[in-house]
C-alpha positions as CSV (number, residue, x, y, z in Angstrom):
1,M,128.8,279.3,116.5
2,T,128.7,282.8,117.9
3,A,132.5,283.2,117.8
4,L,132.6,281.9,114.3
5,G,129.8,284.2,113.2
6,D,131.6,287.2,114.7
7,A,134.8,286.2,113.0
8,V,133.0,286.1,109.6
9,R,131.0,289.2,110.3
10,A,133.9,291.4,111.2
11,P,135.6,291.4,107.8
12,Y,132.3,291.9,106.1
13,D,131.5,294.9,108.3
14,L,134.9,296.4,107.4
15,L,134.2,295.9,103.7
16,A,130.7,297.4,104.1
17,W,132.3,300.4,105.8
18,L,134.8,300.9,103.0
19,I,132.1,300.5,100.3
20,G,130.1,303.1,102.2
21,L,133.1,305.5,102.1
22,W,133.3,304.9,98.3
23,S,129.6,305.6,98.0
24,D,129.9,308.8,100.0
25,A,132.9,310.0,97.9
26,L,131.0,309.4,94.6
27,A,127.9,311.1,96.0
28,A,130.0,314.1,97.0
29,A,131.6,314.2,93.5
30,G,128.2,314.0,91.9
31,D,126.9,316.9,93.9
32,A,130.0,319.0,93.1
33,L,130.0,318.2,89.4
34,G,126.3,318.1,88.9
35,I,126.3,314.5,87.7
36,G,122.8,313.2,88.4
37,M,123.4,309.4,88.1
38,L,125.8,309.6,91.1
39,D,122.8,310.4,93.3
40,Y,122.0,306.7,93.3
41,V,123.7,304.2,95.6
42,F,123.3,301.3,93.1
43,M,125.3,303.3,90.6
44,H,128.1,303.7,93.2
45,H,128.1,299.9,93.6
46,A,128.0,299.4,89.8
47,F,131.0,301.7,89.2
48,L,133.0,299.9,92.0
49,V,132.2,296.5,90.6
50,G,132.9,297.6,87.1
51,A,136.3,299.1,88.0
52,L,137.3,295.9,89.8
53,I,136.1,293.7,86.9
54,A,138.1,295.8,84.5
55,V,141.3,294.8,86.4
56,M,140.4,291.1,87.2
57,A,139.3,290.1,83.7
58,P,142.3,291.3,81.7
59,L,144.6,290.1,84.5
60,I,143.4,286.5,83.9
61,G,142.4,286.9,80.3
62,T,145.9,287.8,79.2
63,F,147.1,284.4,80.3
64,L,144.1,282.7,78.7
65,V,144.4,284.4,75.3
66,H,148.2,283.6,75.1
67,R,147.3,280.0,75.9
68,Q,144.6,279.9,73.2
69,L,141.9,279.3,75.9
70,A,139.8,282.2,75.1
71,L,136.6,280.2,75.1
72,I,137.0,278.8,78.7
73,G,135.3,281.9,80.0
74,D,132.2,281.1,78.0
75,A,132.2,277.5,79.3
76,L,132.5,278.6,82.9
77,A,129.9,281.3,82.5
78,H,127.4,278.7,81.5
79,T,128.2,276.6,84.5
80,A,128.0,279.7,86.7
81,F,124.4,280.0,85.3
82,A,123.8,276.5,86.6
83,G,125.2,277.6,90.0
84,V,122.8,280.5,90.0
85,A,119.9,278.2,89.2
86,V,121.0,275.9,92.0
87,G,121.0,278.8,94.5
88,L,117.6,280.0,93.3
89,F,116.1,276.5,93.3
90,V,117.4,275.8,96.9
91,N,116.0,279.1,98.1
92,S,112.7,278.4,96.5
93,V,112.3,274.8,97.8
94,L,114.0,275.0,101.2
95,G,113.4,278.7,102.0
96,T,117.1,279.4,102.6
97,G,118.6,282.8,102.1
98,I,121.8,281.8,100.4
99,S,123.1,284.2,97.7
100,P,122.9,282.7,94.2
101,Y,126.4,284.3,93.6
102,I,127.8,282.1,96.3
103,T,126.5,278.9,94.7
104,A,127.7,280.2,91.3
105,V,131.2,280.6,92.7
106,V,131.2,277.0,94.0
107,V,129.7,275.4,90.9
108,A,132.0,277.4,88.5
109,M,135.1,276.4,90.5
110,L,134.0,272.8,90.4
111,A,133.5,273.1,86.7
112,A,136.9,274.6,86.2
113,L,138.5,271.6,87.9
114,A,136.3,269.3,85.9
115,I,137.6,270.8,82.6
116,E,141.2,270.1,83.7
117,L,140.3,266.6,85.0
118,I,138.6,265.6,81.8
119,S,141.6,266.7,79.7
120,E,144.0,264.8,81.9
121,V,142.1,261.6,82.3
122,T,140.8,261.2,78.8
123,D,143.6,263.0,76.8
124,A,140.9,265.1,75.2
125,Y,141.7,268.4,73.8
126,N,140.8,271.4,75.9
127,D,138.0,272.5,73.6
128,V,136.4,269.1,74.0
129,S,136.4,269.2,77.8
130,M,135.2,272.8,77.7
131,A,132.3,271.9,75.4
132,I,131.3,269.0,77.6
133,V,131.3,271.2,80.8
134,L,129.5,274.1,79.0
135,S,126.7,271.8,77.8
136,T,126.3,270.1,81.1
137,G,126.2,273.3,83.1
138,F,123.6,275.0,80.9
139,A,121.5,271.8,80.7
140,L,121.6,271.5,84.5
141,G,120.5,275.2,84.9
142,A,117.7,274.7,82.4
143,V,116.4,271.6,84.1
144,L,116.4,273.3,87.6
145,I,114.5,276.2,86.2
146,S,111.9,274.0,84.5
147,L,111.4,272.0,87.8
148,N,110.5,275.1,89.7
149,T,106.8,276.3,89.7
150,G,107.3,279.6,91.4
151,G,108.5,281.8,88.6
152,L,112.2,281.1,88.8
153,A,112.5,281.9,85.1
154,V,111.6,285.5,85.7
155,G,114.3,286.0,88.4
156,I,117.0,284.4,86.2
157,N,116.9,287.3,83.6
158,Q,119.2,289.6,85.6
159,Y,121.8,286.9,85.8
160,L,121.6,286.2,82.0
161,F,121.9,289.8,80.9
162,G,123.2,291.8,83.9
163,N,121.4,294.6,85.7
164,L,123.0,297.7,87.3
165,A,120.1,298.2,89.7
166,T,120.6,294.8,91.4
167,V,124.3,295.3,92.4
168,S,123.8,295.4,96.2
169,R,126.3,296.2,98.9
170,E,126.5,292.5,99.7
171,N,127.3,291.6,96.0
172,A,129.8,294.4,95.9
173,A,131.5,293.1,99.0
174,L,131.7,289.6,97.4
175,L,133.3,291.1,94.3
176,V,135.9,292.9,96.5
177,V,136.8,289.6,98.1
178,L,137.1,287.8,94.8
179,F,139.2,290.7,93.5
180,L,141.6,290.5,96.4
181,V,141.9,286.7,96.1
182,V,142.6,286.8,92.3
183,S,145.0,289.8,92.5
184,L,147.0,288.3,95.4
185,V,147.2,284.8,93.9
186,V,148.3,286.1,90.4
187,T,150.9,288.4,92.0
188,A,152.3,285.5,94.1
189,T,152.4,283.0,91.1
190,Y,153.1,285.4,88.2
191,K,156.4,283.9,87.2
192,Q,155.2,280.3,87.3
193,L,152.0,281.1,85.4
194,L,154.0,283.0,82.8
195,Y,156.4,280.1,82.4
196,V,153.6,277.6,82.0
197,T,151.8,279.9,79.6
198,F,154.6,280.1,77.1
199,D,156.5,276.8,77.5
200,E,154.8,273.9,79.4
201,T,157.6,271.5,78.4
202,A,160.4,273.7,79.8
203,A,158.3,274.4,82.9
204,R,158.0,270.7,83.6
205,V,161.8,270.3,83.1
206,A,162.3,273.1,85.5
207,G,160.3,271.2,88.1
208,I,157.1,273.3,88.0
209,N,153.9,271.4,88.6
210,V,152.2,272.3,85.4
211,A,148.9,270.5,86.1
212,W,148.5,272.3,89.4
213,Y,149.0,275.8,87.8
214,N,146.6,274.9,85.0
215,R,144.0,274.1,87.7
216,L,144.8,277.3,89.5
217,L,144.3,279.4,86.4
218,T,141.0,277.9,85.5
219,T,139.8,278.3,89.1
220,L,140.8,282.0,89.1
221,T,138.9,282.3,85.8
222,A,135.8,280.9,87.5
223,M,136.0,283.6,90.2
224,V,136.4,286.3,87.6
225,V,133.4,285.0,85.6
226,V,131.1,285.0,88.6
227,G,132.2,288.4,89.7
228,A,131.7,289.9,86.3
229,M,128.3,288.2,85.9
230,Q,126.7,290.8,88.2
231,I,126.8,293.5,85.5
232,M,127.7,291.6,82.4
233,G,125.3,288.7,82.6
234,V,126.1,285.0,81.8
235,I,125.8,285.5,78.1
236,L,128.4,288.3,77.7
237,V,130.7,287.8,80.6
238,A,133.4,286.0,78.6
239,A,133.9,289.1,76.4
240,M,135.7,290.9,79.1
241,L,138.2,288.2,79.3
242,V,139.1,288.4,75.7
243,V,138.2,291.7,73.9
244,P,140.3,294.1,76.0
245,V,143.3,291.7,75.8
246,A,142.8,291.4,72.0
247,A,142.7,295.2,71.7
248,A,145.8,295.7,73.7
249,A,147.7,293.1,71.6
250,Q,147.3,295.4,68.6
251,V,149.5,298.1,70.0
252,A,151.5,296.6,72.9
253,R,154.9,295.0,72.8
254,G,155.6,292.3,75.3
255,F,153.4,290.4,77.8
256,R,153.6,292.9,80.7
257,E,152.9,295.9,78.5
258,A,149.9,294.0,76.9
259,L,148.5,293.2,80.4
260,L,148.7,296.8,81.6
261,A,147.2,298.2,78.3
262,S,144.4,295.7,78.5
263,V,143.5,296.8,82.0
264,V,143.4,300.5,80.9
265,L,141.2,299.6,77.8
266,A,138.9,297.5,80.0
267,Q,138.5,300.4,82.4
268,I,137.5,302.7,79.5
269,A,135.0,300.1,78.2
270,V,133.4,299.3,81.5
271,L,133.1,302.8,82.9
272,L,131.9,304.3,79.6
273,G,129.5,301.3,79.1
274,I,127.9,301.7,82.5
275,T,127.4,305.4,81.9
276,L,125.8,304.9,78.5
277,S,123.7,302.0,79.9
278,Y,122.3,304.3,82.6
279,R,121.8,307.2,80.2
280,Y,119.9,305.3,77.5
281,E,118.4,302.6,79.7
282,T,120.1,299.8,77.8
283,T,121.3,296.4,79.0
284,A,124.6,297.0,80.9
285,G,126.4,293.9,79.6
286,G,125.5,294.5,76.0
287,T,126.5,298.2,76.2
288,I,129.8,297.4,77.8
289,V,130.7,294.8,75.2
290,L,129.8,297.1,72.3
291,V,132.0,299.8,73.7
292,A,134.8,297.2,74.2
293,V,134.4,296.1,70.6
294,G,134.6,299.7,69.5
295,V,137.8,300.1,71.5
296,Y,139.1,297.0,69.8
297,I,138.4,298.4,66.3
298,G,140.1,301.6,67.3
299,M,143.2,299.7,68.5
300,V,143.3,297.7,65.3
301,I,143.3,300.9,63.3
302,A,146.0,302.4,65.6
303,G,148.1,299.3,65.2
304,R,147.8,299.4,61.4
305,L,148.8,303.1,61.3
306,Q,151.7,302.4,63.7
307,S,152.9,299.6,61.4
308,R,152.6,301.8,58.4
309,R,154.6,304.5,60.0
310,S,157.3,302.0,60.9
311,V,157.5,300.7,57.4
312,V,157.7,304.2,56.0
313,G,160.4,305.1,58.5
314,D,162.4,302.0,57.6
315,T,162.0,302.7,53.9
316,A,163.3,306.3,54.4
317,V,166.3,305.1,56.4
318,T,167.1,302.5,53.7
319,G,166.8,305.2,51.1
320,R,169.2,307.5,52.9
321,I,171.7,304.6,53.4
322,E,171.6,303.8,49.7
323,A,172.0,307.5,48.7
324,D,175.0,307.9,51.0
325,A,176.5,304.8,49.5
326,E,176.1,306.1,46.0
327,E,177.7,309.5,46.9
328,S,180.7,308.0,48.8
329,P,184.1,308.7,47.4
330,G,185.0,305.1,47.1
331,D,182.5,304.5,44.2
């Protein structure tokens, strides 16, 4: 047990050291630039978690939106709520010190697999299986909260709405691990996921195990949801999977360009949202989502203007061609 504990502890110590370096760098930048909010360690963790979420969420969300599975994030968020409730309930009853985020990861991943299993076994549409899992997860969380007599409902608020001040070094380390897993898996399976996303039939003909990659995508979505839950909260976490991707689609051409643009827009929304949340003492998740929606509106306007300029340009070119034809000697 000692050897196993040391093997687990060593990577965590390395992550804690790297997070400490990040914190020191932000503190030094805050002192140099006179930015007061960078005096606080919890803000260093919040900015780190936010920046990683702004990469993870669009990375998975781009696949989900193109597959018309935008609501799966909402379903898994509600089951992650059940996972949090399981962790808090077990800690309250048995006195264990397990992190509710760990139990949330486990329950959300099981729920992701359940969504795929229900669709495959019953031939139900994806939205039916998502609705069943969503309802079950939220009901389980509500029941566990009601069974507890020690004030569990009070502690659940930070998981429902997000809280910058509760992003600890341990939670930041967990998010870094989730980020590495999601990024590496998507990088390794990018071509297969892209193939399955746009043409499942052709993917099957090509010998790709479509069911396996569907399960993989939903499992990765569960990881992203739990990671983002720290600052977004259960209620608003699904927005980061969808809104930046929808915003990028207004101006981007092609899947890869849309993915990169959605990451940039998500970074703007998260970092600006965290800053405004600290400045005005508002809920972090709600502020981030409102900024993301504002970015989306801006991209819609930019897309419309871009289309209008394109139409005007095409009209001008057509007019010149017609004028040249009328003035040609052959008329």
